[in-house]
Every structure is written in structure tokens, then in C-alpha cells.
C-alpha angles and dihedrals in degrees: 000000000000091000090054091054094052096071090045092051092047090050091050092049091051092049091050092048092051092047091051091049090056093055120093120248120260118268115272112263126232120188122218118192127186137179105359105187086357090293117158092244132121127179141176114202145166114251089263091059097257113143114248110241103144130008135168119259116268146097115309137182108224110199108200118199109195112190099175140063090212097056140050140183120245126177127199142168112244089190094057096029093230138125115241100187140341127200123212118270092214097046129084132193138067125309129172122214123193110215137177107221117199124191113291145075122308135189135197127194147152106265091216094050107023097153095055102029112051146106141181139214139178128236113209133202105254091205097051115116114235123215132190128205122213 
């Protein structure tokens, strides 16, 4: 009986592996942090801690970690002059936003302290040809 189950289990494992291969990969993750110990600091980083300055266009998961009830994390497109999302100033915790970023300039800031807590980054066209001049 056990020998009869082995081929069935192997077949099931192969089918699951092929189904998983056909799925798309998860969206790249960016990590926003704001107000650790109520500090007037806001960052947007790659998961390895590298500051985001330029990324290719695409769909991203932005995981915002808000440590403070006096700060928040807001993201907007400077190119399109529109707000993409705004966290609550009075809330703390972690929230993930899924965003489609098109080529252009973007800014993030604390809504309560936008002149002291802010940053920018550029989203590039991954299909654009680059040229260099001598």
C-alpha cells in the first residue's frame, strides 16, 4: 500500500512545483521608517538597509514602520503632483501599501513636519536605452 502512495505523492509534488513556477514573483519590498523614539527622522530603504535613491518602474510593496504618534509617512509623485498614500499621524505600527510607480520623481515626508522630515527618489524607465558621450 505504501509503495502505491509513493508515485501519487511524487506526482502531486511535481504538479505543485510546476504550479508555483508559473506564478509571478512577489513585488519588491521597500521599507519606510518614521519616528523611532519620536526622533524627527524618516527613511525609505531597500530591505538590506540601502537608501532608495533610484529604482526601476514597477509595482512595489512599501512596508511602513511608524514608531511614533507624532509622525507619519506620506508618499507622493512630484511628477504628477499627486498624493499616493498617507499614514495616520496618531497611529503607530506597520502597514504595507502596494503601489505602481511609473517613471518620474517622488517624495516622502511626515505630514506634520514636512520641512524637516522628507526625502526624494527617482523612478526610471527600465526599458529606456542609455547612451554615453565621450
